[in-house]
Structure formats: structure tokens, C-alpha cells
C-alpha positions as CSV (number, residue, x, y, z in Angstrom):
1,X,6.3,-39.1,55.2
2,X,4.1,-36.2,54.2
3,X,6.4,-32.7,53.5
4,X,5.4,-29.5,53.2
5,X,8.0,-27.3,51.4
6,X,7.6,-23.4,51.5
7,X,9.0,-20.2,50.3
8,X,9.0,-18.0,53.2
9,X,6.4,-14.6,51.8
10,X,8.1,-12.0,50.4
11,X,6.2,-8.5,48.9
12,X,7.0,-9.3,45.1
13,X,5.0,-6.4,43.8
14,X,8.5,-4.9,45.6
15,X,10.8,-7.6,43.9
16,X,10.0,-5.5,40.6
17,X,9.3,-2.3,41.2
18,X,6.3,-0.2,40.0
19,X,3.5,1.7,42.1
20,X,0.5,-0.9,41.8
21,X,2.1,-2.9,38.9
22,X,-0.2,-6.2,38.8
23,X,1.7,-8.9,40.3
24,X,3.5,-10.5,37.5
25,X,7.5,-12.0,37.2
26,X,6.5,-14.7,39.4
27,X,7.7,-17.9,37.5
28,X,7.2,-21.8,39.2
29,X,10.1,-22.4,41.8
30,X,11.7,-25.2,39.7
31,X,14.3,-26.6,42.5
32,X,11.3,-27.5,44.9
33,X,9.7,-28.4,41.8
34,X,12.9,-31.3,41.4
35,X,13.0,-32.0,45.0
36,X,9.2,-33.0,44.9
37,X,9.6,-36.0,42.5
38,X,12.9,-37.3,43.6
39,X,11.0,-37.2,47.2
40,X,7.6,-38.6,45.5
41,X,9.8,-41.6,43.5
42,X,11.2,-42.8,46.8
43,X,7.3,-42.8,48.2
44,X,6.9,-39.4,49.9
45,X,3.8,-36.8,50.0
46,X,4.5,-33.4,49.0
47,X,2.3,-30.5,48.9
48,X,3.7,-27.0,48.0
49,X,2.8,-24.1,49.7
50,X,4.4,-21.2,47.4
51,X,4.3,-17.3,50.4
52,X,5.3,-14.9,47.7
53,X,2.9,-16.4,44.9
54,X,0.3,-16.6,47.6
55,X,0.8,-13.2,48.8
56,X,1.0,-14.5,52.1
57,X,2.1,-12.7,55.7
58,X,4.5,-15.2,57.6
59,X,1.3,-16.3,60.1
60,X,-0.7,-16.8,57.4
61,X,2.0,-19.2,55.6
62,X,2.7,-20.8,58.9
63,X,-1.3,-21.5,59.2
64,X,-1.1,-22.5,55.6
65,X,1.7,-25.4,55.7
66,X,0.2,-26.5,59.5
67,X,-3.3,-26.8,57.6
68,X,-1.7,-29.3,55.2
69,X,-0.5,-31.7,58.2
70,X,2.7,-32.2,57.6
71,X,5.3,-34.3,59.3
72,X,8.2,-32.5,58.7
73,X,8.6,-28.5,56.3
74,X,11.3,-27.7,54.0
75,X,11.8,-23.8,54.0
76,X,13.5,-22.9,50.7
77,X,15.5,-19.6,51.0
78,X,17.1,-16.5,49.1
79,X,19.2,-14.5,51.1
80,X,17.2,-11.7,50.9
81,X,14.2,-13.7,52.7
82,X,16.4,-15.1,55.4
83,X,14.7,-13.1,58.1
84,X,11.1,-14.3,56.2
85,X,12.5,-17.7,56.6
86,X,13.6,-17.1,59.8
87,X,10.9,-15.8,61.1
88,X,8.2,-18.6,59.4
89,X,10.6,-21.1,60.9
90,X,9.6,-19.6,64.4
91,X,6.2,-19.6,64.0
92,X,5.5,-22.7,62.9
93,X,7.6,-23.9,66.2
94,X,5.5,-22.3,67.7
95,X,2.3,-23.7,67.1
96,X,4.1,-27.4,66.5
97,X,6.9,-27.8,67.9
98,X,7.5,-31.0,67.4
99,X,7.6,-30.7,63.6
100,X,11.3,-30.9,62.0
101,X,12.1,-28.4,60.1
102,X,14.4,-28.5,57.2
103,X,15.8,-25.0,55.3
104,X,18.0,-25.6,51.8
105,X,18.4,-23.4,49.1
106,X,21.0,-21.1,48.4
107,X,20.7,-19.3,51.0
108,X,21.5,-22.1,53.7
109,X,24.3,-23.3,50.5
110,X,26.2,-20.0,50.9
111,X,25.7,-19.5,55.0
112,X,25.6,-22.9,56.4
113,X,28.1,-22.4,59.2
114,X,25.9,-19.5,60.6
115,X,22.0,-20.7,60.0
116,X,21.6,-23.3,63.2
117,X,23.3,-20.9,65.2
118,X,20.7,-17.5,64.4
119,X,17.8,-19.9,64.1
120,X,17.3,-22.1,67.4
121,X,13.4,-22.9,64.9
122,X,15.4,-24.7,62.2
123,X,16.4,-28.4,62.9
124,X,18.5,-29.7,59.7
125,X,20.4,-27.8,57.0
126,X,20.8,-29.6,53.2
127,X,23.3,-27.3,51.9
128,X,23.8,-27.8,48.2
129,X,21.4,-29.9,45.5
130,X,19.4,-31.5,47.9
131,X,17.0,-34.1,46.1
132,X,19.4,-37.1,47.1
133,X,20.1,-35.7,50.3
134,X,16.4,-34.6,51.5
135,X,15.3,-37.8,49.9
136,X,17.4,-39.7,52.8
137,X,16.7,-37.6,55.4
138,X,12.6,-38.3,55.3
139,X,13.8,-42.1,55.0
140,X,15.7,-41.3,58.5
141,X,13.3,-39.3,60.2
142,X,10.4,-42.1,58.9
143,X,12.3,-44.6,60.8
144,X,13.1,-42.3,63.5
145,X,16.5,-42.7,62.9
146,X,19.5,-40.6,63.5
147,X,20.7,-39.0,60.0
148,X,24.8,-38.7,61.6
149,X,25.5,-40.9,58.5
150,X,23.8,-38.7,55.6
151,X,26.0,-37.3,54.0
152,X,25.5,-33.3,52.9
153,X,23.5,-32.5,56.1
154,X,24.1,-30.7,58.8
155,X,21.8,-30.9,62.3
156,X,21.2,-30.4,66.0
157,X,22.0,-33.9,67.2
158,X,19.3,-34.6,70.6
159,X,21.9,-32.8,72.7
160,X,21.5,-30.2,70.5
161,X,24.6,-29.7,69.4
162,X,25.7,-28.7,65.9
163,X,26.6,-31.9,63.6
164,X,28.5,-30.8,59.9
165,X,28.4,-34.2,57.7
166,X,30.6,-34.0,54.9
167,X,29.8,-32.6,51.2
168,X,27.4,-35.7,48.8
169,X,29.5,-35.4,45.5
170,X,27.2,-33.7,42.8
171,X,25.2,-35.7,40.8
172,X,27.6,-36.3,37.1
173,X,24.5,-36.9,34.9
174,X,22.0,-35.1,35.3
175,X,19.6,-37.2,33.1
176,X,19.1,-39.5,36.9
177,X,16.4,-36.5,37.8
178,X,13.1,-36.8,37.2
179,X,11.5,-33.7,36.0
180,X,10.1,-31.2,38.2
181,X,6.5,-32.5,39.7
182,X,4.7,-29.7,38.1
183,X,1.5,-31.3,40.1
184,X,2.5,-29.4,43.5
185,X,2.4,-26.0,41.5
186,X,-1.0,-23.6,41.4
187,X,-0.6,-23.0,37.4
188,X,-3.3,-20.1,38.0
189,X,-0.6,-18.2,40.0
190,X,2.6,-18.2,37.1
191,X,1.9,-15.3,35.0
192,X,5.2,-14.0,33.8
193,X,6.4,-10.5,32.8
194,X,5.3,-8.8,30.2
195,X,8.7,-8.8,28.1
196,X,8.8,-12.4,29.5
197,X,6.6,-13.7,27.1
198,X,4.4,-14.0,23.4
199,X,2.2,-17.0,24.4
200,X,0.7,-19.0,26.9
201,X,0.4,-20.6,29.0
202,X,4.2,-20.2,29.3
203,X,6.6,-22.1,32.2
204,X,10.2,-22.1,33.0
205,X,12.8,-25.5,32.2
206,X,16.0,-25.4,33.3
207,X,18.6,-27.6,31.1
208,X,22.1,-27.3,33.3
209,X,23.2,-26.4,36.7
210,X,25.9,-24.2,38.2
211,X,27.3,-22.0,35.8
212,X,30.0,-22.4,32.7
213,X,32.0,-19.6,33.7
214,X,31.1,-19.1,37.3
215,X,33.7,-16.2,37.9
216,X,31.3,-13.0,38.1
217,X,32.2,-11.0,41.1
218,X,28.6,-9.6,42.1
219,X,27.3,-13.6,41.7
220,X,27.4,-16.3,44.3
221,X,28.6,-19.2,42.2
222,X,31.9,-19.7,45.0
223,X,31.9,-21.9,48.1
224,X,32.2,-25.4,49.3
225,X,28.8,-26.2,48.0
226,X,28.7,-24.1,44.7
227,X,27.3,-26.2,41.6
228,X,29.8,-27.6,39.6
229,X,28.4,-27.3,35.6
230,X,26.6,-29.9,34.5
231,X,24.2,-29.8,31.7
232,X,21.0,-32.5,30.5
233,X,20.9,-34.4,27.5
234,X,18.9,-32.2,24.6
235,X,16.8,-35.8,24.5
236,X,15.8,-35.5,28.5
237,X,15.2,-31.8,27.7
238,X,13.2,-32.3,24.6
239,X,11.2,-35.2,26.8
240,X,10.2,-32.8,29.5
241,X,9.0,-30.3,26.9
242,X,6.8,-32.7,25.1
243,X,5.3,-34.0,28.8
244,X,4.5,-30.2,29.2
245,X,2.9,-29.9,26.1
246,X,0.5,-33.3,26.5
247,X,-0.3,-32.3,30.2
248,X,-0.3,-28.4,30.3
249,X,-0.7,-27.3,27.5
250,X,2.2,-25.3,27.1
251,X,3.1,-22.9,24.3
252,X,6.3,-21.4,25.6
253,X,9.4,-21.9,27.4
254,X,11.5,-19.5,29.6
255,X,14.6,-21.3,29.6
256,X,15.6,-20.2,33.1
257,X,19.6,-21.2,32.7
258,X,22.1,-18.8,33.7
259,X,23.9,-19.3,30.2
260,X,21.8,-20.9,27.8
261,X,24.2,-20.9,25.0
262,X,27.2,-22.6,25.7
263,X,28.0,-25.6,23.6
264,X,27.5,-25.5,19.8
265,X,27.5,-28.6,19.8
266,X,24.5,-29.0,22.1
267,X,22.7,-26.3,20.6
268,X,22.5,-27.9,17.3
269,X,20.8,-31.2,18.9
270,X,18.8,-29.6,20.8
271,X,17.6,-27.5,18.0
272,X,17.4,-30.3,15.5
273,X,15.5,-32.6,17.8
274,X,13.2,-29.8,18.5
275,X,12.4,-29.6,14.6
276,X,11.7,-33.4,14.4
277,X,9.6,-33.6,16.9
278,X,7.1,-30.5,16.0
279,X,6.3,-29.2,19.4
280,X,5.6,-25.5,17.8
281,X,6.9,-24.3,21.1
282,X,8.3,-20.5,21.4
283,X,11.0,-20.2,23.5
284,X,13.4,-17.4,25.5
285,X,16.8,-17.9,27.0
286,X,19.5,-15.6,29.1
287,X,23.5,-15.5,27.5
288,X,27.0,-14.4,28.1
289,X,27.8,-12.2,25.5
290,X,30.7,-14.0,24.4
291,X,29.6,-17.3,23.8
292,X,27.3,-16.8,21.1
293,X,27.7,-16.7,17.2
294,X,25.4,-15.0,14.5
295,X,24.8,-18.6,13.5
296,X,23.8,-20.3,16.2
297,X,22.0,-17.4,17.2
298,X,20.1,-17.4,13.5
299,X,19.8,-21.4,14.1
300,X,17.9,-20.7,17.1
301,X,15.9,-18.4,15.6
302,X,14.7,-21.0,13.2
303,X,13.1,-23.5,15.7
304,X,11.6,-21.1,17.6
305,X,13.5,-18.9,19.5
306,X,12.6,-15.3,19.4
307,X,14.1,-13.5,22.8
308,X,17.5,-13.7,24.2
309,X,18.6,-11.9,27.3
310,X,22.0,-10.3,27.8
311,X,23.7,-9.6,31.5
312,X,25.5,-6.5,30.0
313,X,26.1,-4.9,33.7
314,X,28.0,-2.0,32.5
315,X,29.1,0.3,29.2
316,X,32.4,1.3,31.6
317,X,35.3,-1.3,30.3
318,X,36.7,-0.4,33.9
319,X,33.7,-1.4,35.7
320,X,33.6,-4.7,33.3
321,X,37.2,-5.9,34.9
322,X,36.0,-4.8,38.7
323,X,33.1,-7.2,38.3
324,X,35.3,-10.0,37.0
325,X,32.9,-10.0,34.3
326,X,35.1,-11.5,31.4
327,X,33.7,-9.5,28.4
328,X,34.2,-6.2,26.4
329,X,32.2,-3.8,25.4
330,X,32.6,-4.3,21.6
331,X,31.7,-8.8,22.2
332,X,28.3,-7.2,23.6
333,X,28.1,-4.8,20.7
334,X,28.8,-7.0,18.1
335,X,26.2,-10.3,20.4
336,X,23.3,-7.4,20.1
337,X,23.9,-7.7,15.9
338,X,24.4,-10.7,15.5
339,X,20.7,-11.1,17.8
340,X,18.9,-8.7,15.8
341,X,20.3,-9.9,13.2
342,X,19.1,-13.5,13.6
343,X,15.2,-11.7,13.9
344,X,15.9,-12.2,17.7
345,X,14.3,-9.6,20.2
346,X,17.3,-8.1,22.7
347,X,17.0,-7.7,26.7
348,X,19.6,-6.7,28.9
349,X,20.6,-5.2,31.7
350,X,23.3,-2.8,33.8
351,X,24.1,-2.9,37.4
352,X,24.2,0.5,38.2
353,X,26.0,2.3,41.1
354,X,28.7,-1.0,41.9
355,X,32.0,-0.5,44.3
356,X,34.1,2.7,43.1
357,X,32.1,3.5,40.3
358,X,31.4,7.3,40.0
359,X,28.4,9.0,38.5
360,X,30.1,9.8,35.0
361,X,30.4,5.8,34.7
362,X,26.9,5.5,35.2
363,X,26.4,8.0,32.2
364,X,28.8,6.1,29.9
365,X,26.5,3.1,30.6
366,X,23.6,5.0,30.1
367,X,24.6,6.4,26.9
368,X,26.1,2.9,25.6
369,X,22.7,0.9,26.3
370,X,20.9,4.2,23.9
371,X,23.9,3.4,21.4
372,X,22.6,-0.5,21.6
373,X,18.8,-0.3,21.7
374,X,17.7,-3.2,22.4
375,X,14.2,-4.0,23.1
376,X,14.0,-4.3,26.7
377,X,15.8,-2.5,28.5
378,X,16.5,-2.7,33.1
379,X,19.0,-0.5,35.2
380,X,19.3,-2.3,38.5
381,X,20.6,-0.6,41.5
382,X,24.0,-2.8,42.9
383,X,23.3,-5.4,45.3
384,X,25.5,-6.9,47.3
385,X,25.6,-10.9,47.7
386,X,27.4,-11.9,51.0
387,X,30.3,-13.9,50.2
388,X,31.4,-12.5,47.1
389,X,34.4,-10.6,45.6
390,X,32.5,-7.2,45.1
391,X,30.3,-7.3,48.3
392,X,34.2,-7.2,50.2
393,X,35.1,-4.9,47.9
394,X,31.7,-2.2,48.9
395,X,32.2,-3.2,52.7
396,X,35.5,-1.4,52.3
397,X,34.7,1.4,50.2
398,X,31.8,3.1,50.7
399,X,28.2,2.8,52.6
400,X,26.0,-0.1,53.0
401,X,22.6,0.5,53.9
402,X,20.0,-1.9,55.4
403,X,18.5,-4.1,52.9
404,X,15.0,-3.5,52.3
405,X,13.0,-5.4,49.8
406,X,12.6,-3.7,46.4
407,X,15.0,-4.7,43.7
408,X,15.2,-1.1,42.3
409,X,15.7,0.9,45.5
410,X,19.9,1.0,46.6
411,X,21.0,-0.8,49.4
412,X,24.8,1.0,49.0
413,X,26.0,3.7,48.0
414,X,29.8,4.2,46.5
415,X,32.6,6.7,47.7
416,X,31.9,8.4,44.2
417,X,28.0,9.1,44.8
418,X,26.1,11.9,47.5
419,X,23.1,9.5,48.3
420,X,21.0,6.6,47.3
421,X,18.6,9.4,46.1
422,X,21.1,10.0,43.3
423,X,21.4,6.8,42.6
424,X,17.8,6.1,42.5
425,X,17.2,9.9,40.5
426,X,20.0,8.4,37.6
427,X,18.0,5.0,37.3
428,X,15.0,7.2,36.6
429,X,16.7,9.1,34.5
430,X,18.3,6.3,32.7
431,X,14.5,4.6,31.9
432,X,13.3,7.8,30.7
433,X,16.2,8.7,28.3
434,X,16.2,5.3,26.5
435,X,12.9,4.4,26.6
436,X,11.5,7.8,25.3
437,X,14.4,8.7,22.8
438,X,12.7,8.5,19.0
439,X,15.3,6.2,18.2
440,X,13.8,2.9,20.4
441,X,10.3,4.9,19.9
442,X,10.3,3.8,15.7
443,X,12.1,0.4,16.6
444,X,9.3,-0.3,18.8
445,X,6.6,0.7,16.6
446,X,8.0,-0.9,13.8
447,X,8.3,-4.2,15.5
448,X,5.0,-3.3,17.0
449,X,3.3,-4.2,13.5
450,X,3.0,-8.2,15.3
451,X,-0.2,-7.6,17.6
452,X,1.6,-9.7,20.1
453,X,4.4,-7.8,20.3
454,X,1.7,-4.7,20.7
455,X,0.2,-6.2,23.3
456,X,3.6,-7.0,25.2
457,X,4.7,-3.1,24.4
458,X,2.0,-1.4,25.9
459,X,2.2,-3.8,29.0
460,X,5.7,-2.9,29.5
461,X,5.6,1.1,28.8
462,X,3.0,1.2,31.7
463,X,5.2,-0.9,33.9
464,X,8.7,1.0,32.6
465,X,6.5,4.2,33.4
466,X,5.5,3.4,37.3
467,X,9.6,2.1,38.0
468,X,10.7,5.7,36.3
469,X,8.8,8.2,37.6
470,X,7.0,6.9,40.7
471,X,8.9,3.6,42.3
472,X,11.6,5.6,44.0
473,X,9.1,8.0,45.9
474,X,7.8,5.2,48.4
């Protein structure tokens, strides 16, 4: 069978804010790559239409999908994009009612109970990890057989009744899955943000599923279909990197794991293999502040890692407790210090205006950010993820606004704040105060002796300048 996998359209310039910024920060979605690879292994043909990267609207996306003459369409959907996902399913059914539509992705994993009721155009849901389930569903559709015994699907039967099959157990060994099928991507569409890479071509790789902590109150890592934490072997990851280097000339890897630095043993093996293969790859990671050590950061730096991102969330200990982040301000200080000592660039992010926060607490966060003085700092307003503990708190305390598409526009006002405009003003002020400090500028100029860094700083400065001075006026 031929399946067209698609992401619903989404104005990506809005995702990262900024006025007229070049469309950057779009990276190849690995989930569909894994689905395509597994389906291909079972003899099915896959094409991928990336609505956000192609800048499609709903009708253009539907036309592009149907131009591929697929037997089945699979829509991968984030909760933020659910209305667009439903609209895309509707546009497809209007033009080609005979084509089955499957929906998967994080929105389906979280809200599988409601979707078939909310969207009559979707026929089959695949919550959770979808490789084995999708391949089995395609086999059944190919044979014109029912999905009634396929684990992990929710579907409408011939009478229109909704059937919920038991979940499929998560695969324990991730090495059984083939690497993402990179031939489905239009590689020229994917350009990282200035602070995401030094060398191109660059791409993303993920080494684990689930989150080893998985208890942050603002994140959806719970629920029936949430992923337990498992990790690929270092050998399997190195094999993927070697292929990316050979087939696409990749020079840099952006690791997309929620927390890359977990097991010192895994990290040491990985770095040793990377050194042995002499792949000449630079790489960047994300980590929690309470799982890194100076020793492991130095080991990573010696093997080509040059940049680490920490989600710090707040500079107020009480707010970290509300967010159930499981870290302290001193751990954040220690991790940033250790990363700098290892010679790594440091990126960090904070969330402003979480439930129960006050402007005085936000001021503590901004001061804490300035104290840490990392290379790239992001301040986001709190955006609720339905079904998370922090969203339930937000519903009880404060005002939830209509969710827009701009990550830098507030969609929630806590009791302690006056208005969304006040939150926007605090965030704009945070950017100005952070990036225009003499101490920051001195560090940036000192580091910018490297021409690659100078280029990144200039691009990043313009990018954050548009965020700080323009984005909230649009």
C-alpha cells in the first residue's frame, strides 16, 4: 500500500516569534521517519508532506497529499495543531471520501478518548508508539480485513461504532527499529536556529524514548500511552550517525532527547565509539541540571559536543516546586558552571507566568538568568498542555485565554498578573535586560573571536532583537 504521512499546516514563523524572521528552527520530524522506515520494511510505500516546512495552508496541503495518489493518509498531530489536523482530515474526506485517514502523534496519545467524536473525518487512531501498529493496520487495509484484533488502535467499525483495542506493550529494545527513513524528507527545507548548530549540513537524531524523570507538572509524560524510558545502544546510535555522514554529508548532530546526559556508562561508551570511528561530527544536547557532572561534560566536549541546553524553568524555588521540576537553584548554578568549565556553549530557557507566579517572582527569574550569564537565553510565557497537573491548576487559578499559534504570546494570565500585555512586556524587558548587559556583551565578544560563533551571534542577535522589540505588537 502507499501511505502519505503528513503534518498539519502551521505558521512556523509564529512558533518562534519575531517580525519577519527567516523561517528557521524547522527540523526533520523523526517520528514520521521511524514510521516510514518500519512500514517500508513490511513492503509499504511511504511519502511525506511536511505542511509547516512547505508553508502550506489546509487546501494546498490536501491537494499535495492527494497528488501523491495514496491508498491511505496518516496525519501526525500535536495538540496545538489539532484544529488544523481536523480541518486537514475534513478537506481530504471532501475530495476523496474513500481514502482511510489514520491519525497519530502526541495529541492522539493524550486525547484518544475524544478525537473520533470530535472529528468525524478520521477513521483510525494510533496512540503511543506507532511503528508496529501502523504496519499491521496497513497490512489489514491491504487485505481489506478488519482491525478488530490489532493491538493499540481505536477505530470505527462498519456500523460507525467506536472500537478501542487494548494498548500494544512498548517495545523494550529500541534497536529492533530501523533508523528513520531519511529519503522521505526534502532536506533543503530544514534550517536550524542560529543557536542550534555551527556546521551544516546538520540534522536531528534521537537516542531514547520517554523521559527518565517524566514528572514535570507542565509536561505530558503520563497517561495510558505515555512512553516508558528506554534507550538505544550506543553502537546503534553510532551506526546511524555514520550512515548520515556517508549518505548526506552530515557534519553536525542535534540530539533531540529530552535528557541526553543520564547514564555515565552509556555516555562514556558512546564518546569512546565516536572517537574510534573518527567521524568528525560536532553535536549538541539537552539535559537536566541534576544529571550532569563536570567529568562527563568534559568527556563529551572532548568528543565533539560543544553546546548544551538546560530547561531551568524558574529562578524562584517555590515555582520550581509548583512545576515539580525536581531541581534546585544551586543545581542550576552548578550545572551551568560545570558546562562553562568544560568549554561548552550553554543555552537555557525559563517559563514566565506559570500558575501562582507573581511579577515579583518573574523578576527573581530574570535576575537569576542574568546571574547565570549563559550564551543563549529564552524566556517563554507559560502555555498549558491539556491533561497536565499544571494546566489543572491553571484552570482553577487565573484566566485561560484562546490559544494562539505564537509561542511568545501569553495564553494564560495567573491571578498575580493584570493582563497578557503585562506578561508580554515583562518578557520583552527580560530579553532586553539579558542581552544588552555589558557582562553578556563582553562574554559574547570574547567568544566571537571564532568566526563561526560571530556569524551565529549576529544572526541570533537580530532574531532576539525582533522578538524583544516587535513580536508582541503583532
